[in-house]
C-alpha positions, 0 to 999 in steps of 0.5 A, spaced: 551 171 361 550 173 368 547 169 373 541 172 377 544 171 385 539 170 390 544 173 395 545 180 391 541 184 396 544 189 400 541 187 406 544 180 406 552 182 407 557 176 408 552 170 405 557 169 399 559 162 402 551 160 401 551 161 394 558 157 393 555 151 397 548 151 393 553 151 387 557 145 390 550 142 391 548 143 384 554 140 381 553 133 385 552 127 380 545 124 380 548 117 380 544 113 385 550 109 387 550 107 393 543 108 396 543 112 402 538 115 408 538 121 412 535 120 418 534 125 424 536 121 430 535 126 436 533 134 437 540 136 434 543 129 431 543 126 424 545 120 421 547 118 414 547 111 412 550 108 406 549 101 403 556 099 401 556 091 401 562 088 399 566 094 401 571 093 407 574 099 412 580 099 408 576 101 401 572 106 404 574 114 406 570 119 410 573 126 409 571 133 411 573 138 405 571 145 406 564 144 409 563 138 405 562 131 407 566 127 402 565 119 402 569 115 397 569 107 396 574 104 392 575 096 391 581 093 389 580 088 383 581 081 385 586 078 379 586 071 381 578 070 381 575 067 374 568 069 374 562 065 370 557 071 371 559 077 374 552 081 377 556 084 383 560 090 380 566 092 384 565 100 382 568 106 386 564 111 388 564 118 391 558 121 395 558 128 397 554 132 402 554 139 404 554 141 411 551 147 414 556 151 419 555 148 426 554 141 423 560 137 426 561 129 424 561 125 430 564 119 427 563 113 422 562 106 423 561 100 418 556 094 420 553 089 416 554 092 409 552 099 412 556 105 413 553 110 418 556 117 419 553 121 425 553 128 425 551 133 430 549 140 430 552 145 435 547 149 439 549 156 438 547 161 444 544 167 441 548 173 443 548 181 443 554 185 442 554 193 444 558 197 439 561 203 441 559 210 437 565 214 437 566 221 436 570 226 432 575 227 437 578 220 436 584 219 432 581 217 425 587 212 424 585 207 430 581 201 428 574 201 430 573 198 437 580 202 439 579 206 446 585 211 444 588 209 451 595 207 451 
């Protein structure tokens, strides 16, 4: 069965990476652990805050993988402890966020059981580029944009 694509219009050229990003978002798990916030902290700045109580910096990793921010946490089991009741589970997690083009990770910090990841949107200036129209006298084997002068 073929899937209907939002980006199959002949007027939308080169947008297949958006479709792949939407597929990645759809595949993320619905697990609510760890809880997180996404807040706007400036005109072009965002902050993701994850509640990671009990995790140390050595237990956490923040990576960018193909325009995807991936935050992982893994706690080591302490074999020497004997629990009479265990209500705080030492569980691992992976939380992923798909980043749009132009979003850069500014840094991450761990403070009082909260992991803060700062993001910034690079301001892109609009630009206009004139494309030269060539006539028939130009050698057909030259790539577009070549002037024919050597």
